[in-house]
Backbone as CSV, one residue per row, in Angstrom:
resi,resn,N_x,N_y,N_z,CA_x,CA_y,CA_z,C_x,C_y,C_z
1,MET,-31.538,123.512,123.381,-30.029,123.722,123.127,-30.014,124.243,121.670
2,PRO,-29.415,125.330,121.315,-29.303,125.937,119.910,-28.365,125.055,119.082
3,ILE,-28.832,124.766,117.854,-27.953,124.064,116.836,-27.822,124.924,115.653
4,GLY,-28.397,126.164,115.669,-28.388,127.037,114.539,-29.179,128.348,114.873
5,PRO,-29.067,129.323,114.064,-29.870,130.532,114.431,-31.271,130.375,114.710
6,ASN,-31.782,130.649,115.849,-33.110,130.386,116.165,-33.748,129.077,115.820
7,TYR,-32.811,128.026,116.139,-33.139,126.600,115.742,-32.585,125.813,116.915
8,THR,-33.450,125.050,117.609,-33.128,124.296,118.735,-32.945,122.737,118.469
9,ALA,-32.344,121.953,119.253,-32.096,120.599,118.943,-33.558,119.808,118.887
10,LEU,-34.472,120.285,119.772,-35.794,119.635,119.874,-36.538,119.822,118.562
11,GLU,-36.431,121.109,117.970,-37.143,121.461,116.725,-36.482,120.703,115.675
12,ARG,-35.257,120.372,115.675,-34.743,119.496,114.563,-35.296,118.237,114.609
13,ALA,-35.488,117.554,115.789,-35.982,116.279,115.927,-37.423,116.309,115.516
14,ILE,-38.161,117.228,115.843,-39.677,117.375,115.318,-39.620,117.429,113.895
15,PHE,-38.786,118.223,113.259,-38.790,118.320,111.803,-38.249,117.119,111.118
16,GLU,-37.448,116.342,111.802,-37.173,114.972,111.268,-38.277,114.118,111.245
17,CYS,-39.119,114.072,112.312,-40.435,113.230,112.299,-41.317,113.634,111.138
18,ALA,-41.367,115.058,110.908,-42.258,115.583,109.753,-41.704,115.046,108.457
19,CYS,-40.325,115.099,108.161,-39.671,114.616,107.029,-39.977,113.074,106.797
20,ALA,-39.989,112.424,107.900,-40.113,110.938,107.816,-41.551,110.677,107.466
21,GLY,-42.584,111.524,107.521,-43.826,111.209,107.098,-44.690,110.831,108.271
22,CYS,-44.452,111.292,109.447,-45.325,111.056,110.716,-46.578,111.808,110.524
23,GLU,-47.684,111.176,111.017,-48.985,111.914,111.006,-49.343,112.592,112.231
24,SER,-48.541,112.283,113.242,-48.619,113.058,114.549,-47.358,112.744,115.281
25,ILE,-46.982,113.678,116.119,-45.701,113.645,116.889,-45.969,113.755,118.254
26,TRP,-45.453,112.793,119.058,-45.616,112.695,120.526,-44.285,112.819,121.133
27,ILE,-44.215,113.642,122.159,-42.957,113.953,122.879,-43.058,113.615,124.367
28,THR,-42.232,112.854,124.902,-42.206,112.513,126.346,-41.473,113.634,126.996
29,VAL,-42.092,114.342,127.872,-41.490,115.494,128.555,-41.936,115.739,129.985
30,ASN,-41.113,116.085,130.895,-41.442,116.310,132.248,-42.489,117.473,132.356
31,ASP,-43.360,117.311,133.240,-44.509,118.240,133.518,-43.984,119.689,133.622
32,ASP,-42.861,119.942,134.286,-42.462,121.307,134.466,-41.838,121.981,133.194
33,TRP,-41.479,121.094,132.229,-40.947,121.740,130.921,-41.927,121.799,129.841
34,ALA,-43.125,121.124,130.027,-44.076,121.112,128.957,-44.614,122.523,128.519
35,PRO,-44.947,123.422,129.504,-45.415,124.692,129.134,-44.439,125.499,128.218
36,LEU,-43.156,125.470,128.635,-42.197,126.120,127.854,-41.908,125.545,126.414
37,ILE,-41.953,124.285,126.396,-41.808,123.512,125.076,-42.995,123.862,124.099
38,LYS,-44.171,123.836,124.710,-45.392,124.125,123.897,-45.394,125.521,123.492
39,HIS,-44.968,126.461,124.214,-44.822,127.824,123.926,-43.807,128.069,122.702
40,ARG,-42.724,127.260,122.632,-41.716,127.406,121.619,-42.185,126.627,120.357
41,ILE,-42.712,125.417,120.422,-42.988,124.769,119.218,-44.388,124.898,118.767
42,GLY,-45.252,125.295,119.514,-46.712,125.378,119.174,-47.345,124.040,119.193
43,ASP,-48.521,123.986,118.497,-49.268,122.785,118.437,-49.068,121.854,117.262
44,CYS,-48.290,122.480,116.234,-48.129,121.594,115.093,-46.948,121.995,114.255
45,VAL,-46.503,121.270,113.334,-45.494,121.551,112.332,-46.039,121.215,110.957
46,GLN,-45.713,121.999,109.981,-46.183,121.663,108.736,-45.325,120.518,107.921
47,ASP,-46.085,119.675,107.219,-45.427,118.631,106.477,-44.580,119.323,105.407
48,PRO,-43.386,119.014,105.255,-42.397,119.733,104.333,-42.832,119.312,102.922
49,VAL,-43.378,118.173,102.656,-43.826,117.786,101.271,-44.877,118.648,100.813
50,TRP,-45.736,119.006,101.646,-46.957,119.843,101.276,-46.814,121.285,101.521
51,TYR,-45.686,121.681,102.093,-45.511,123.135,102.377,-45.082,123.994,101.202
52,TYR,-44.256,123.390,100.366,-43.767,124.090,99.116,-44.545,123.489,97.926
53,ARG,-45.651,124.192,97.531,-46.469,123.923,96.485,-46.517,125.063,95.475
54,GLU,-45.415,125.252,94.888,-45.253,126.484,94.202,-46.101,126.561,92.892
55,TYR,-46.630,125.401,92.412,-47.485,125.322,91.151,-48.950,125.440,91.575
56,ASP,-49.361,125.441,92.863,-50.656,125.425,93.292,-51.197,126.880,93.227
57,VAL,-52.445,127.036,92.761,-52.970,128.422,92.753,-53.008,129.035,94.174
58,PHE,-53.537,128.182,95.139,-53.652,128.650,96.485,-52.801,127.488,97.293
59,GLY,-51.417,127.824,97.272,-50.514,126.794,97.882,-50.788,126.621,99.422
60,SER,-51.237,127.675,100.118,-51.311,127.601,101.519,-52.494,126.669,101.819
61,ASP,-53.467,126.457,101.034,-54.575,125.614,101.297,-54.255,124.247,101.096
62,SER,-53.170,123.907,100.538,-52.688,122.487,100.348,-51.878,122.095,101.541
63,ARG,-51.426,122.861,102.321,-50.615,122.451,103.478,-51.247,121.572,104.523
64,LYS,-50.359,120.642,105.047,-50.906,119.621,105.892,-50.173,119.833,107.340
65,ALA,-50.923,120.115,108.181,-50.399,120.348,109.682,-50.385,118.928,110.372
66,ILE,-49.113,118.792,111.052,-48.893,117.570,111.731,-48.936,118.016,113.135
67,PRO,-50.002,117.411,114.027,-50.155,117.935,115.337,-49.045,117.334,116.252
68,ILE,-48.765,118.217,117.350,-47.632,117.791,118.224,-48.246,117.712,119.616
69,PHE,-47.957,116.552,120.345,-48.477,116.366,121.728,-47.288,116.156,122.742
70,CYS,-47.381,116.845,123.841,-46.319,116.566,124.877,-47.017,115.780,125.953
71,VAL,-46.445,114.708,126.316,-46.984,113.748,127.282,-45.984,113.504,128.411
72,PRO,-46.443,113.294,129.642,-45.552,112.819,130.688,-45.294,111.362,130.724
73,HIS,-44.330,110.839,131.500,-44.186,109.560,131.814,-45.435,108.961,132.493
74,LEU,-45.947,107.799,132.087,-46.989,107.076,132.788,-46.642,106.919,134.205
75,PRO,-47.497,107.254,135.146,-47.186,107.181,136.532,-46.555,105.833,137.023
76,LYS,-47.059,104.780,136.485,-46.541,103.350,137.011,-45.020,103.232,136.584
77,TYR,-44.612,104.032,135.617,-43.177,103.775,135.239,-42.149,104.878,135.681
78,ARG,-42.823,105.911,136.433,-41.876,107.012,136.922,-40.870,106.420,137.949
79,ASN,-39.674,106.857,137.753,-38.512,106.419,138.792,-38.422,104.847,138.789
80,ARG,-39.026,104.185,137.748,-38.891,102.878,137.724,-38.060,102.337,136.388
81,ARG,-38.528,102.890,135.367,-37.950,102.615,134.061,-37.756,103.773,133.076
82,ASP,-37.943,104.973,133.647,-38.004,106.229,132.817,-36.592,106.674,132.313
83,SER,-36.026,105.801,131.416,-34.776,106.111,130.788,-34.944,106.794,129.517
84,LEU,-33.897,107.188,128.731,-33.956,107.852,127.543,-34.764,106.950,126.400
85,GLY,-34.385,105.702,126.435,-35.034,104.836,125.531,-36.475,104.498,125.848
86,TRP,-36.793,104.420,127.171,-38.192,104.101,127.472,-38.994,105.383,127.223
87,GLY,-38.432,106.596,127.190,-39.213,107.750,126.845,-39.836,107.615,125.526
88,ILE,-39.194,106.918,124.583,-39.687,106.686,123.227,-40.790,105.819,123.340
89,ILE,-40.690,104.697,124.085,-41.718,103.784,124.222,-42.968,104.404,124.797
90,ASN,-42.710,105.206,125.859,-43.802,105.924,126.666,-44.666,106.824,125.772
91,ALA,-43.972,107.608,124.798,-44.718,108.393,123.797,-45.553,107.473,122.879
92,ALA,-45.107,106.426,122.511,-45.823,105.421,121.587,-46.961,104.779,122.439
93,LEU,-46.823,104.573,123.733,-47.911,104.019,124.433,-49.140,105.028,124.708
94,TYR,-48.752,106.270,124.811,-49.795,107.291,124.807,-50.453,107.495,123.471
95,ALA,-49.716,107.456,122.477,-50.339,107.475,121.142,-51.328,106.314,120.855
96,LEU,-50.891,105.093,121.306,-51.926,103.946,121.157,-53.079,104.049,121.982
97,ARG,-52.853,104.562,123.303,-54.104,104.680,123.996,-55.026,105.730,123.676
98,VAL,-54.642,106.893,123.343,-55.506,107.990,122.924,-56.113,107.674,121.461
99,THR,-55.429,107.311,120.518,-55.972,107.082,119.243,-57.012,105.787,119.261
100,LYS,-56.652,104.827,119.985,-57.539,103.703,120.117,-58.925,104.103,120.565
101,ASN,-59.011,105.072,121.569,-60.232,105.424,122.138,-61.039,106.465,121.194
102,ILE,-60.298,106.916,120.251,-60.970,107.919,119.243,-61.570,107.097,117.975
103,SER,-60.723,106.376,117.459,-61.135,105.590,116.199,-60.110,104.485,115.887
104,GLU,-60.552,103.305,115.424,-59.552,102.330,114.936,-58.841,102.813,113.681
105,PHE,-59.330,103.656,112.962,-58.629,104.178,111.824,-57.518,105.017,112.044
106,LEU,-57.458,105.488,113.335,-56.261,106.327,113.778,-55.187,105.441,114.463
107,TYR,-55.506,104.155,114.804,-54.650,103.309,115.531,-53.382,103.046,114.813
108,PRO,-52.189,103.539,115.304,-51.072,103.430,114.550,-50.355,101.955,114.646
109,ASN,-49.744,101.518,113.575,-49.092,100.308,113.542,-47.599,100.308,113.384
110,ARG,-47.041,101.569,113.154,-45.623,101.795,113.014,-45.289,103.162,113.527
111,PHE,-44.183,103.273,114.188,-43.697,104.583,114.778,-42.227,104.858,114.294
112,TYR,-41.986,106.098,114.249,-40.702,106.532,113.926,-40.149,107.419,115.068
113,ALA,-38.926,107.120,115.432,-38.253,107.749,116.642,-37.154,108.696,116.267
114,ALA,-37.007,109.825,116.821,-36.017,110.819,116.566,-35.542,111.374,117.858
115,PHE,-34.169,111.695,117.790,-33.518,112.159,119.031,-33.017,113.559,118.930
116,PRO,-33.361,114.411,119.968,-32.877,115.912,119.831,-31.359,115.988,119.788
117,PHE,-30.755,115.094,120.545,-29.302,115.227,120.600,-28.469,114.480,119.539
118,GLY,-29.175,113.920,118.577,-28.447,113.260,117.457,-28.752,114.224,116.305
119,VAL,-27.665,114.908,115.941,-27.690,116.036,114.881,-27.288,115.455,113.565
120,TYR,-28.291,115.617,112.500,-27.891,115.395,111.109,-28.935,116.057,110.300
121,GLU,-28.872,116.127,108.969,-29.747,116.740,108.137,-30.970,115.858,108.084
122,PRO,-32.209,116.344,108.498,-33.400,115.549,108.465,-34.131,115.482,107.054
123,ARG,-33.853,116.373,106.153,-34.463,116.421,104.888,-34.051,115.174,104.057
124,ILE,-32.969,114.501,104.429,-32.603,113.258,103.662,-33.614,112.206,103.806
125,LEU,-34.565,112.306,104.812,-35.584,111.288,104.904,-36.744,111.366,104.071
126,ILE,-36.925,112.561,103.429,-38.161,112.750,102.622,-38.151,111.766,101.525
127,LYS,-37.117,111.488,100.877,-37.173,110.520,99.789,-37.280,108.949,100.187
128,GLU,-37.196,108.777,101.636,-37.294,107.491,102.084,-38.691,107.109,102.764
129,ARG,-39.667,107.918,102.554,-40.948,107.902,103.045,-41.628,106.542,102.780
130,ASN,-41.586,106.148,101.623,-42.149,104.821,101.169,-41.529,103.659,101.901
131,ILE,-40.284,103.762,102.200,-39.592,102.609,102.928,-39.894,102.733,104.365
132,ILE,-39.958,103.912,104.852,-40.067,104.090,106.337,-41.566,103.644,106.600
133,SER,-42.473,103.827,105.707,-43.959,103.363,106.069,-44.188,102.029,105.779
134,SER,-43.148,101.270,105.096,-43.308,99.869,104.681,-43.427,98.888,105.904
135,SER,-43.512,97.639,105.656,-43.558,96.576,106.758,-42.144,96.266,107.286
136,LYS,-41.103,96.792,106.604,-39.793,96.435,107.052,-39.266,97.387,108.016
137,GLN,-38.419,96.918,108.906,-37.724,97.849,109.863,-36.830,98.776,109.121
138,PHE,-36.607,99.983,109.671,-35.923,101.011,109.075,-34.929,101.643,110.101
139,TYR,-33.647,101.785,109.781,-32.735,102.293,110.704,-31.832,103.381,109.867
140,VAL,-31.694,104.432,110.503,-30.664,105.551,110.195,-29.369,105.084,110.717
141,THR,-28.330,105.044,109.791,-27.060,104.578,110.301,-25.967,105.641,109.914
142,ARG,-24.854,105.557,110.602,-23.664,106.293,110.413,-22.532,105.405,110.739
143,ALA,-21.676,105.125,109.651,-20.502,104.253,109.852,-20.936,102.899,110.199
144,GLY,-22.139,102.502,109.798,-22.658,101.189,110.053,-23.296,100.968,111.369
145,LYS,-23.355,101.978,112.188,-23.896,101.945,113.573,-25.285,102.452,113.562
146,THR,-26.153,101.901,114.408,-27.518,102.301,114.495,-27.825,102.575,116.082
147,VAL,-29.122,102.684,116.328,-29.536,102.844,117.781,-29.271,101.647,118.561
148,LYS,-29.121,100.472,117.883,-28.801,99.303,118.725,-27.454,99.291,119.095
149,ASP,-26.513,100.281,118.607,-25.142,100.492,119.058,-25.012,101.641,119.942
150,ASN,-26.165,102.104,120.507,-26.288,103.214,121.522,-26.049,104.510,120.828
151,GLU,-26.344,104.582,119.446,-26.252,105.895,118.843,-27.592,106.481,118.758
152,ARG,-27.516,107.826,118.748,-28.765,108.584,118.677,-29.162,108.880,117.197
153,LEU,-29.714,107.780,116.641,-30.105,107.811,115.166,-31.569,107.273,115.036
154,GLY,-32.227,107.815,114.082,-33.595,107.567,113.913,-33.849,106.120,113.512
155,PHE,-35.145,105.605,113.730,-35.475,104.214,113.476,-36.971,104.053,113.606
156,THR,-37.565,103.000,113.074,-38.878,102.642,113.086,-39.014,101.496,114.111
157,PHE,-40.237,101.378,114.665,-40.644,100.121,115.471,-42.080,99.873,115.493
158,THR,-42.560,98.816,115.775,-43.878,98.449,115.702,-44.560,98.150,117.154
159,ARG,-45.862,97.796,116.998,-46.481,97.433,118.352,-45.983,96.122,118.903
160,GLU,-45.550,95.250,118.055,-44.966,94.078,118.439,-43.596,94.214,119.098
161,ASP,-42.830,95.210,118.601,-41.608,95.479,119.200,-41.723,96.108,120.587
162,ILE,-42.835,96.885,120.751,-43.166,97.442,122.046,-43.239,96.293,123.082
163,LYS,-44.092,95.273,122.678,-44.311,94.162,123.539,-43.048,93.481,123.990
164,LYS,-42.204,93.273,122.906,-40.881,92.582,123.210,-40.030,93.425,124.135
165,ILE,-39.982,94.658,123.852,-39.143,95.543,124.725,-39.672,95.563,126.169
166,ASN,-40.891,95.717,126.261,-41.593,95.718,127.674,-41.232,94.409,128.398
167,ALA,-41.354,93.325,127.743,-41.137,91.990,128.418,-39.679,91.854,128.715
168,ASN,-38.766,92.274,127.896,-37.314,92.261,128.163,-36.897,93.170,129.353
169,ILE,-37.412,94.423,129.445,-37.140,95.152,130.641,-37.741,94.698,131.792
170,SER,-38.951,94.130,131.723,-39.673,93.555,132.952,-38.771,92.529,133.532
171,SER,-38.154,91.777,132.662,-37.397,90.565,133.118,-35.996,90.913,133.708
172,LYS,-35.543,92.118,133.361,-34.208,92.593,133.792,-34.297,93.539,134.863
173,ASN,-35.358,94.218,135.071,-35.505,95.323,136.015,-35.484,94.731,137.516
174,THR,-35.033,95.636,138.279,-35.031,95.170,139.741,-36.073,95.953,140.630
175,GLY,-36.544,95.498,141.596,-37.508,96.235,142.487,-36.874,96.780,143.817
176,THR,-37.560,97.098,144.660,-37.035,97.596,146.003,-36.452,96.559,146.874
177,TRP,-37.139,95.315,146.731,-36.685,94.245,147.643,-36.054,93.128,146.782
178,GLU,-35.304,92.355,147.497,-34.604,91.108,146.839,-34.773,89.890,147.653
179,ALA,-35.206,88.939,147.031,-35.388,87.594,147.808,-34.152,86.906,147.783
180,PHE,-33.732,86.308,148.940,-32.499,85.522,149.101,-32.738,84.164,149.701
181,GLY,-34.038,83.806,149.863,-34.362,82.456,150.253,-35.706,82.085,150.188
182,ASP,-36.288,81.032,150.633,-37.668,80.627,150.497,-38.640,81.476,151.373
183,PHE,-39.800,81.566,150.849,-40.846,82.402,151.470,-41.122,81.921,152.858
184,VAL,-41.162,82.958,153.879,-41.584,82.571,155.226,-42.629,83.503,155.643
185,LYS,-43.839,82.913,155.973,-44.989,83.552,156.226,-44.767,84.346,157.558
186,ASP,-45.260,85.660,157.508,-45.215,86.710,158.573,-43.874,87.093,159.002
187,ASP,-42.830,86.656,158.178,-41.330,87.028,158.698,-40.600,87.515,157.327
188,PRO,-40.956,88.644,156.756,-40.221,89.176,155.508,-38.852,89.165,155.559
189,SER,-38.274,89.486,156.730,-36.828,89.613,156.862,-36.133,88.279,156.844
190,ALA,-36.778,87.189,156.961,-36.224,85.916,156.871,-35.875,85.350,155.422
191,TRP,-36.560,86.073,154.476,-36.335,85.624,153.074,-36.145,86.782,152.037
192,SER,-36.312,87.968,152.512,-36.092,89.180,151.634,-35.284,90.235,152.353
193,ARG,-34.702,91.119,151.561,-33.924,92.258,152.141,-34.134,93.513,151.124
194,ARG,-34.009,94.616,151.683,-34.185,95.825,150.778,-32.815,96.073,150.008
195,ARG,-32.934,96.326,148.793,-31.811,96.633,147.931,-31.137,97.919,148.210
196,PRO,-29.923,98.152,148.029,-29.236,99.514,148.082,-29.923,100.396,147.096
197,ILE,-29.903,101.726,147.289,-30.513,102.603,146.408,-30.150,102.530,144.923
198,ASP,-28.762,102.309,144.779,-28.236,102.192,143.432,-28.575,100.962,142.706
199,GLU,-29.084,99.932,143.355,-29.464,98.746,142.738,-31.011,98.586,142.553
200,GLN,-31.751,99.632,142.930,-33.220,99.546,142.857,-33.699,100.097,141.473
201,PHE,-34.477,99.356,140.801,-35.032,99.892,139.502,-33.871,100.196,138.485
202,ILE,-33.074,99.222,138.183,-31.893,99.543,137.242,-32.203,99.991,135.883
203,ALA,-33.499,99.726,135.544,-34.021,99.943,134.184,-34.016,101.458,133.914
204,ARG,-34.014,102.273,134.958,-33.902,103.648,134.872,-32.658,104.146,134.112
205,ARG,-31.534,103.328,134.257,-30.292,103.647,133.858,-29.895,102.822,132.549
206,PHE,-30.873,102.118,131.907,-30.632,101.401,130.775,-30.118,102.285,129.546
207,THR,-29.213,101.937,128.844,-28.792,102.675,127.616,-29.569,102.328,126.459
208,LEU,-29.502,102.962,125.466,-30.416,102.784,124.218,-30.201,101.286,123.647
209,ASP,-29.019,100.821,123.672,-28.722,99.480,123.117,-29.376,98.407,124.126
210,GLU,-29.564,98.751,125.332,-30.222,97.715,126.313,-31.696,97.778,126.177
211,VAL,-32.279,98.992,125.909,-33.624,99.115,125.814,-34.181,98.495,124.550
212,PHE,-33.523,98.716,123.466,-34.022,98.256,122.123,-33.169,97.005,121.706
213,GLU,-32.687,96.157,122.651,-32.058,95.020,122.332,-32.865,94.030,121.521
214,PRO,-34.240,93.793,121.869,-34.957,92.811,121.236,-35.307,93.032,119.775
215,MET,-35.050,94.309,119.423,-35.420,94.597,117.935,-34.547,94.003,116.945
216,THR,-35.088,93.594,115.786,-34.324,92.722,114.865,-33.665,93.552,113.850
217,MET,-32.651,93.137,113.240,-31.913,93.840,112.171,-32.033,93.032,110.864
218,ILE,-32.684,91.845,111.051,-32.850,91.003,109.735,-33.755,91.694,108.761
219,ASP,-33.290,91.742,107.443,-33.970,92.212,106.318,-34.282,93.665,106.660
220,ALA,-33.638,94.280,107.425,-34.023,95.781,107.736,-33.434,96.670,106.654
221,GLU,-34.293,97.710,106.390,-33.785,98.817,105.498,-32.930,99.816,106.180
222,LYS,-31.847,100.264,105.666,-30.876,101.249,106.294,-30.595,102.505,105.332
223,LEU,-30.410,103.584,106.069,-29.926,104.800,105.302,-28.683,105.403,106.008
224,GLU,-27.719,105.291,105.269,-26.443,105.801,105.587,-26.368,107.431,105.573
225,LEU,-25.961,107.948,106.660,-25.699,109.341,106.738,-24.539,109.873,106.315
226,PRO,-24.482,111.061,105.639,-23.077,111.527,105.230,-22.337,112.187,106.536
227,TRP,-23.039,112.620,107.482,-22.533,113.088,108.691,-23.560,113.100,109.889
228,HIS,-23.002,113.034,111.075,-23.868,112.885,112.307,-22.904,113.322,113.520
229,TYR,-23.585,114.035,114.431,-22.991,114.431,115.640,-23.819,114.080,116.842
230,ASP,-23.329,113.559,117.846,-23.889,113.328,119.157,-23.588,114.470,120.030
231,ILE,-24.708,115.352,120.246,-24.389,116.585,121.107,-24.873,116.445,122.515
232,SER,-25.132,115.219,123.059,-25.555,114.978,124.340,-24.487,115.211,125.412
233,GLY,-23.274,115.478,124.947,-22.168,115.930,125.884,-21.476,117.144,125.311
234,TRP,-20.659,117.755,126.204,-20.090,119.119,125.808,-19.130,118.857,124.758
235,GLU,-18.276,117.704,124.761,-17.343,117.530,123.663,-17.975,117.422,122.244
236,GLY,-19.050,116.573,122.243,-19.757,116.380,120.976,-20.330,117.689,120.516
237,TYR,-20.865,118.467,121.359,-21.471,119.784,121.017,-20.476,120.776,120.460
238,LYS,-19.262,120.661,121.053,-18.220,121.568,120.601,-17.702,121.088,119.045
239,ARG,-17.749,119.699,118.914,-17.381,119.262,117.604,-18.266,119.708,116.475
240,TYR,-19.607,119.598,116.942,-20.678,120.004,115.863,-20.577,121.620,115.639
241,MET,-20.583,122.376,116.701,-20.527,123.772,116.393,-19.249,124.219,115.785
242,GLY,-18.190,123.501,115.831,-17.019,123.855,115.268,-16.739,123.243,113.913
243,SER,-17.788,122.400,113.481,-17.648,121.735,112.120,-18.133,122.685,110.982
244,ARG,-18.115,122.341,109.864,-18.620,122.976,108.638,-19.993,122.917,108.318
245,GLU,-20.601,121.869,109.019,-21.928,121.537,108.805,-22.809,122.637,109.457
246,GLN,-23.881,123.012,108.699,-24.827,124.060,109.281,-26.194,123.696,108.929
247,LEU,-27.082,123.961,109.932,-28.523,123.603,109.807,-29.219,124.970,110.073
248,LYS,-30.205,125.260,109.005,-30.930,126.470,109.254,-32.389,126.054,109.620
249,ARG,-32.971,126.981,110.332,-34.324,126.751,110.751,-35.333,126.674,109.558
250,PRO,-35.936,125.404,109.398,-36.817,125.232,108.283,-38.106,126.070,108.399
251,LYS,-38.757,126.481,107.281,-39.922,127.326,107.406,-41.219,126.504,107.903
252,PRO,-41.258,125.227,107.621,-42.500,124.498,108.111,-42.634,124.515,109.669
253,LEU,-41.503,124.937,110.370,-41.632,125.019,111.800,-42.203,126.387,112.206
254,THR,-43.511,126.470,112.161,-44.217,127.738,112.228,-44.705,128.092,113.701
255,ALA,-44.523,127.120,114.637,-45.119,127.224,115.991,-46.576,127.692,115.885
256,GLY,-47.215,126.974,114.960,-48.657,127.314,114.697,-49.613,126.690,115.847
257,LYS,-50.778,127.329,115.869,-51.781,126.895,116.887,-52.836,126.166,116.186
258,LEU,-53.323,125.114,116.793,-54.596,124.380,116.252,-55.765,124.731,117.004
259,PRO,-56.902,124.886,116.387,-58.200,125.095,117.127,-58.558,123.987,118.100
260,PRO,-59.083,124.308,119.283,-59.473,123.301,120.316,-60.528,122.341,119.602
261,ILE,-60.344,121.079,120.085,-61.312,120.077,119.625,-62.726,120.372,120.108
262,GLY,-63.720,120.270,119.323,-65.159,120.539,119.673,-65.478,122.017,119.843
263,VAL,-64.646,122.932,119.360,-65.041,124.314,119.560,-65.100,124.891,118.163
264,ASP,-66.259,125.703,117.929,-66.524,126.255,116.644,-65.752,127.542,116.532
265,ASP,-64.938,127.583,115.468,-64.081,128.771,115.317,-64.806,130.045,115.045
266,ASP,-66.025,129.800,114.340,-66.843,130.961,113.806,-67.438,131.660,115.112
């Protein structure tokens, strides 16, 4: 979805992660969309802090590339809890699994989440990097509301938060069958029945506030935005496109390509 000249909503979210200081970016995306997205965004985005080095003799040599990975939903969660909020947790789980198998020094302890359909100026986060990477929770807010109010606003979470969120969803999610009595051996119909389709795996329809309910706001750091638009619906998209706010495609979005791992470029 375009939000400016040659500038899409997904690219804005990627640039937000880069401004927040992420060392890698993981995107949950359906398999059929992955090739198109990779063609558009490339393998990496440049860190905006290291991109503009006007006093360096060889400024381009100082630039820092942030790799981008597109990952599908884990098979065991597909059609069971693959909501918008769980897509964020899914990307974090992939990051944990992959980096842990490479080196313990790459194992992340804090994550930053951004939403394509939550539009605001991402450069405002550059000055907040030290806070974002600290041990405190961090929330982007607008009019005092956060992701816990079902708003598409950036925030940080930890491995402990993932465990709490997973436990909360597991306790509230429903399966295919529902028990209505005591177990009867060799006679499933005597104690269980099949749920209607719309009542099976209700976690698929959990909203952001339901998914991230276990996260705390105690002693959290907050950054109030001067403006924000939710463009997940047509009316919100019209309000943004008709507003005075304009976002231009940042130069660090180069759609660059990284060399394959274990391949000699020479």
